[in-house]
N, C-alpha and C positions, 0 to 999 in steps of 0.2 A: 259983070260980077261973077267970079269963078267959084266962090265959096271956099270955106276953110275945112278941108277934109283931113288935115294933118293929125288932129286930135283923135279922130275916128280910127285912122290907120294905126296910130301908135297903140291905142287900146287893143285893137285887133291883133297886132303883133305880140303884145304882151300876153294875151290869152293863148295865142298859138304856142308861145314859148312855155307857158305854164302847163298846157296840155302835153307838150312834148316831154317836159320834166316828169309829169305824172305818169305818162306811159312808160318811160324809161324806168321809173321806180317800180311800177307794177311788174314789168318784165324782169327786173333784177330780183324782186321778191320771189317770183315764181321759180326762177333759176336757183335761188338759194334754198328754197323749200325742196325742190327736186334733189338737189345735191345733198341736203341733210337727211332726207328720208329714203335714200337709195344706198346701195352698197358702193356706188361709185365714189363716194367721199370717205369711205372707211377702209382702213387697212385690216386685212384678216389676220387673226392671231394664229400662231403655230400651236399644234396640239400640246407641245411641251409647256408653252406659256400658260395655256388654259389649265393644264395639270398643276403647275406651280401655284397658280392663283387659288385653285380649289384646295390645295394643301395648306396654303397660307390662311385661308378662311376657316379651316378646320372641318371642311366637308368630308375629307378623307383622312385616314391615319397614315402613319409612316409606311406600314406594311403595304397598304393599298397603293400608295404613291410609288413605292419601289417596284411593285408588280406591273403597274400600268406603264411606268417609265421603261421598264425592261421590254415590254411588248412593243411600245412605240419605237424604241431604238432598234428593234429588229432582232 
């Protein structure tokens, strides 16, 4: 009598696959978090774009906008 080990091995393989999926998920989560919280995933804005946003928000007036723009343009 050899015994029936096929059920044991199929459960073992299932757990191995689940652990592999779990580990891949954890690694993907870590990579996403690193990408999100570093400058690697962000495009830097030009000074002119920042200036235009500040003007649009009302943080600076037209005179200040023109002066700063003139300085930035050289």
